[in-house]
C-alpha positions in Angstrom: -3.3 -1.6 23.3 -2.4 -5.3 24.9 -0.4 -6.1 27.9 2.7 -8.5 27.3 1.4 -12.0 26.6 1.9 -14.3 28.8 3.6 -17.7 28.3 0.2 -19.5 28.4 -1.1 -17.2 25.6 2.0 -17.5 23.6 1.5 -21.3 23.6 -2.0 -21.1 22.9 -1.3 -18.9 19.9 1.3 -21.3 18.4 -1.2 -24.0 18.4 -3.6 -21.9 16.9 -1.2 -21.0 14.0 -1.0 -17.4 15.1 2.0 -14.9 14.9 3.4 -12.1 16.7 1.5 -8.6 16.5 4.6 -6.7 18.0 5.4 -5.3 14.8 1.7 -3.9 14.1 1.6 -2.8 17.5 4.5 -0.3 16.9 2.6 0.9 13.8 -0.6 1.2 15.9 1.4 3.4 18.3 2.2 5.6 15.7 -1.7 6.1 15.5 -1.7 9.4 17.5 0.1 11.8 15.0 -2.1 10.5 12.2 -5.4 11.5 14.2 -4.0 14.8 15.5 -3.1 15.6 11.9 -6.7 15.1 11.1 -8.2 17.2 13.9 -6.3 19.8 12.5 -6.9 19.8 8.9 -10.7 19.5 10.1 -10.4 22.5 12.6 -8.9 24.4 9.5 -11.4 23.5 7.3 -14.4 24.9 10.1 -12.3 28.2 10.3 -11.7 28.3 6.4 -15.6 27.8 5.9 -16.1 31.1 8.0 -13.4 32.8 6.3 -14.8 31.9 2.8 -12.4 29.5 1.8 -13.3 26.4 -0.4 -11.2 23.5 -1.7 -10.7 25.5 -4.9 -9.3 28.6 -3.2 -6.3 26.9 -1.5 -3.0 26.8 -2.9 -1.4 23.3 -4.1 0.4 22.5 -0.8 -2.8 23.2 0.9 -4.5 20.6 -1.2 -1.8 18.5 -0.7 -1.9 18.5 3.1 -5.8 17.6 3.0 -5.3 14.7 0.6 -2.2 13.1 2.2 -3.8 13.7 5.6 -7.0 11.9 4.6 -4.7 8.7 3.3 -3.0 8.4 6.3 -6.2 8.4 8.2 -8.0 6.0 6.3 -5.2 3.4 6.3 -4.4 3.8 10.0 -8.1 3.3 10.8 -8.5 0.4 8.8 -5.3 -1.4 10.3 -6.2 -0.1 14.1 -9.8 -1.7 13.2 -8.7 -4.9 12.2 -6.1 -5.6 15.0 -9.0 -4.7 17.4 -11.7 -6.6 15.8 -9.3 -9.6 16.1 -8.4 -9.2 19.7 -12.2 -8.8 20.6 -13.1 -12.0 18.8 -10.2 -14.1 20.1 -9.1 -12.8 23.5 -7.1 -15.9 24.5 -4.7 -14.7 22.0 -4.2 -10.9 22.5 -1.0 -10.0 21.0 -1.1 -12.7 18.3 -3.0 -12.7 15.0 -3.5 -15.0 12.2 -0.9 -14.5 9.2 -3.4 -13.6 6.9 -4.7 -10.6 9.1 -0.9 -9.8 9.5 -0.6 -9.4 6.2 -3.5 -7.3 5.7 -2.8 -5.0 8.8 0.6 -4.5 7.4 -0.6 -3.6 3.6 -2.6 -0.5 5.5 -0.1 0.5 7.7 3.2 0.6 5.3 1.8 3.7 3.4 0.7 5.5 6.4 4.3 7.1 7.1 4.9 8.4 3.6 1.6 9.8 3.6 2.0 11.5 6.7 5.4 12.7 5.9 4.2 14.2 2.7 1.3 16.0 4.5 3.9 17.7 6.9 6.5 18.6 4.3 3.3 20.1 2.4 2.2 22.2 5.5 5.8 23.9 5.9 6.4 24.4 2.6 4.2 26.5 0.2 6.1 25.2 -2.6 5.4 21.7 -1.8 4.6 19.7 -5.2 3.1 16.0 -4.6 5.4 13.6 -6.3 2.8 10.7 -6.2 -0.7 10.2 -8.4 -4.0 11.5 -6.7 -6.3 9.8 -6.4 -4.4 7.0 -5.2 -6.5 3.4 -4.4 -6.0 1.4 -1.5 -3.8 -1.2 -1.1 -5.3 -4.7 -2.3 -7.4 -6.5 0.1 -6.0 -9.6 1.3 -6.5 -12.7 -1.3 -9.0 -15.0 0.8 -12.4 -15.9 0.1 -14.7 -15.3 1.7 -12.8 -12.9 4.1 -12.6 -14.1 8.0 -15.6 -12.8 10.2 -12.9 -11.1 12.0 -11.9 -9.1 8.9 -15.4 -8.3 8.3 -16.2 -7.1 11.7 -13.0 -4.9 11.2 -13.9 -3.5 7.8 -17.6 -2.5 9.2 -16.3 -0.5 12.2 -13.5 1.3 10.3 -16.2 1.9 7.5 -18.3 3.6 10.3 -15.4 5.9 11.1 -14.3 7.0 7.5 -17.9 7.6 6.7 -18.1 10.3 9.8 -15.0 12.1 8.7 -16.0 11.7 4.9 -19.2 13.6 6.0 -17.3 16.4 7.6 -15.2 16.5 4.5 -18.4 17.0 2.2 -19.8 19.6 4.8 -16.7 21.8 3.9 -17.1 21.2 0.0 -21.0 21.8 0.4 -20.5 25.5 1.4 -18.5 26.2 -1.4 -20.0 28.0 -4.5 -18.7 26.8 -7.6 -17.3 29.3 -10.1 -18.2 28.4 -13.6 -19.1 24.9 -15.4 -15.9 23.1 -14.6 -16.2 23.5 -10.8 -19.9 22.4 -11.0 -19.0 19.3 -12.9 -16.3 18.8 -10.5 -18.6 19.2 -7.4 -21.3 17.0 -9.1 -19.0 14.2 -9.7 -17.6 14.6 -5.8 -21.2 14.3 -5.0 -22.0 11.3 -6.9 -19.1 9.3 -5.4 -20.1 10.3 -2.0 -23.5 9.3 -2.7 -22.5 5.9 -4.0 -20.5 5.6 -0.7 -23.0 6.2 1.7 -25.4 3.9 -0.2 -23.4 1.2 -0.1 -22.4 1.8 3.6 -26.0 1.9 4.6 -26.8 -1.3 2.5 -24.2 -3.1 4.2 -24.9 -1.8 7.7 -28.8 -2.8 7.2 -27.6 -6.1 5.5 -25.3 -7.5 8.1 -27.8 -7.6 11.0 -26.5 -9.4 14.3 -25.5 -12.9 13.1 -25.6 -13.0 9.3 -25.3 -16.4 7.3 -22.1 -17.1 5.0 -23.8 -16.1 1.9 -25.1 -12.8 3.7 -21.5 -12.4 5.0 -19.9 -12.5 1.7 -22.8 -10.0 -0.2 -22.0 -7.8 2.9 -18.0 -7.8 2.2 -18.5 -6.7 -1.3 -20.7 -3.7 -0.3 -18.3 -2.8 3.0 -15.3 -2.9 0.7 -16.8 -0.7 -2.1 -17.9 1.7 0.4 -14.4 2.2 2.1 -12.8 2.3 -1.3 -15.4 5.1 -2.4 -15.0 7.2 0.8 -11.4 6.7 0.4 -11.7 8.2 -2.9 -14.3 10.8 -1.9 -11.7 12.6 0.7 -8.9 12.8 -1.9 -11.4 14.6 -4.3 -12.4 17.2 -1.7 -8.9 17.9 -0.9 -8.1 18.2 -4.8 -11.6 18.9 -6.3 -9.9 19.4 -9.9 -9.1 15.8 -10.0 -12.7 14.8 -9.8 -13.3 14.9 -13.6 -9.9 13.2 -14.3 -10.4 10.0 -12.5 -9.2 7.4 -14.5 -10.3 3.7 -14.8 -7.3 2.0 -13.2 -6.5 -1.0 -15.5 -3.5 -3.2 -15.8 -0.6 -1.9 -17.6 0.3 -4.6 -20.3 4.1 -4.2 -21.6 5.1 -6.0 -24.6 9.1 -6.0 -23.6 11.4 -6.3 -26.7 13.2 -9.0 -27.7 16.0 -9.6 -25.6 19.4 -11.9 -25.2 18.7 -14.9 -23.2 21.4 -16.9 -21.2 23.8 -18.7 -23.4 23.0 -16.0 -26.4 25.1 -13.3 -27.6 24.3 -10.2 -26.0 22.9 -11.4 -22.8 23.8 -9.2 -19.4 23.7 -11.4 -16.5 23.6 -8.2 -14.1 20.4 -6.9 -16.0 18.5 -7.4 -12.6 21.1 -5.7 -10.3 20.8 -2.2 -9.1 22.3 -0.2 -11.7 24.5 1.8 -9.2 25.8 -1.3 -7.5 26.8 -3.7 -10.4 30.1 -2.6 -10.5 30.6 -3.3 -7.1 29.3 -6.7 -7.4 31.2 -7.6 -10.4 34.4 -7.0 -8.6 33.1 -9.7 -6.2 33.6 -13.1 -6.9 31.3 -14.9 -4.8 28.7 -12.4 -6.2 29.8 -13.7 -9.7 29.2 -17.3 -9.2 25.8 -16.3 -7.4 24.7 -14.6 -10.4 25.9 -17.4 -12.6 24.0 -20.0 -10.7 20.9 -18.0 -10.6 20.6 -17.8 -14.5 21.7 -21.7 -14.6 18.8 -22.6 -12.6 16.0 -20.4 -13.7 13.5 -22.6 -15.3 12.1 -19.9 -17.6 14.7 -16.9 -18.2 12.3 -15.3 -20.6 9.6 -14.8 -18.1 12.2 -13.4 -15.5 13.5 -10.9 -18.5 10.0 -9.7 -19.6 9.1 -8.9 -16.0 12.4 -6.9 -15.7 11.3 -5.3 -19.2 8.0 -4.4 -17.4 9.9 -2.7 -14.5 12.4 -0.6 -16.6 9.3 0.6 -19.0 7.6 1.7 -15.8 10.5 3.5 -14.6 10.7 5.2 -18.2 7.1 6.4 -17.7 7.3 7.5 -14.4 5.0 5.2 -12.9 7.9 3.9 -10.2 11.3 5.4 -9.0 14.1 4.3 -7.1 13.0 4.4 -3.4 14.6 6.9 -1.1 15.0 7.3 2.5 13.6 10.0 4.4 16.7 12.2 4.3 16.4 12.0 0.5 19.2 9.3 0.1 18.6 6.2 -2.2 17.2 3.4 -0.2 19.6 1.1 -2.5 19.4 -2.6 -3.2 17.9 -5.6 -1.9 20.0 -7.8 0.4 20.1 -10.9 -1.8 21.1 -12.0 -4.9 20.5 -10.5 -7.7 20.5 -7.4 -5.3 17.8 -5.7 -7.1 16.9 -1.8 -6.7 13.8 -0.9 -4.3 11.2 0.8 -6.0 8.8 3.4 -5.1 5.4 3.4 -6.5 3.9 6.9 -8.1 1.0 5.7 -9.8 -1.4 2.8 -10.0 0.3 0.4 -12.1 0.2 -3.5 -12.6 3.7 -5.2 -12.9 4.2 -9.0 -13.2 1.0 -9.7 -12.4 0.8 -7.6 -9.0 -1.4 -4.5 -9.0 0.8 -1.5 -7.0 -0.4 1.4 -5.4 1.4 4.6 -4.9 3.9 4.7 -2.0 4.1 1.3 -2.0 7.6 0.0 -2.1 9.1 -3.4 -3.8 11.8 -5.2 -5.3 11.9 -7.6 -8.1 12.8 -10.9 -5.6 14.2 -13.6 -7.9 15.9 -16.4 -5.9 17.5 -19.9 -6.1 17.6 -20.6 -2.1 16.6 -23.8 -1.2 16.2 -25.3 -4.5 18.5 -28.3 -3.7 16.0 -29.0 -1.0 12.9 -28.7 -3.2 12.0 -25.0 -2.8 10.7 -24.0 -6.2 12.3 -21.3 -8.0 11.2 -17.7 -6.9 10.3 -14.9 -9.3 7.9 -12.3 -7.9 7.6 -8.6 -7.0 7.9 -8.6 -3.2 6.3 -5.5 -1.6 7.3 -4.8 2.0 8.4 -2.0 4.2 12.3 -2.4 3.7 14.7 -1.1 6.4 18.5 -0.7 5.8 20.8 -3.7 6.8 24.4 -4.8 6.6 23.5 -8.2 5.6 24.3 -9.6 2.3 23.3 -13.1 0.9 24.4 -15.0 -2.5 21.1 -17.2 -3.2 22.7 -20.7 -1.9 20.3 -23.6 -3.4 21.3 -25.4 -0.3 20.0 -23.4 2.1 16.4 -22.8 3.0 15.1 -19.2 2.0 14.9 -16.5 5.3 12.8 -13.8 3.6 
């Protein structure tokens, strides 16, 4: 953990275009509970092997503990490794990271607590039932090609640590004696995924060397990412081996929205994007009514906006997403800015609005005219983030620069 950055470090970081890692460091400080839970799981598996337990004999809540703990561990390990790699490579700006690194690390850190919470709930409740799809894919890698050298270093370090614990998980599986052809098929499939992962990892290690060229860097990156993704899958399948022969190919879900009324057409609902449980409140707000009117007035392609909203509603109906809840079970509510869209939780891998989403991510449909009179483009996007309660309320002024 870095010490408090000096004034000189802050000035140099700003000159380098880096941003504070304070929030990321807060997530890193939560690492201890993740690794403690993994140690407990691995000790229980060692004891269970001696008592004749197998992944198939565990009750569903125990299986859920294994899967959720594994996912929290992998994601925390990746986030920590990326931060360490950046600090080691750029010691003069410790405590600060490039925006692309901050984005990638947050993608890893944000789902950790939801996975950890479910692991602990499953540990104390024998009747616990997972409410998200397993196996879950990793959050998306940063959209930058090729990835920065620090990212590759972080990935390789994380891959090695994840590989070691995946081997420990496989040791628990390999002592099992499958009962029947279906369990034999499941075991064979998990072995196949593990073999693919270890092969990719070994290949990446051997190819990387000491100072790889740019071409080698890009090829190593492909193998490292593939290995990590495979190890992530393997750990989940060891915990829930029955899923091994049911692993789907994750494809984007495309929805052809039904014809719907556009602005200035009969039947158009200007509140279609607003959280259903908050619409009546906002309809009574004069300023909110004006903000919604301006939103649709400035939308250059309302048919595109409504098509994405139709995708969200279809995904909600299928159970791919739901309204996000706080840890106390109460609804998280709506985004703070016009059109005050509901905050959603992802349950199954799905692509909406062109964005690939994975379980336990939270997101909103962010539509905004903020800053349009200052040259800021109209915004229509799915915003994935770790949302926190706020008393703020904004009405999307086209004359003001956006602050979110």
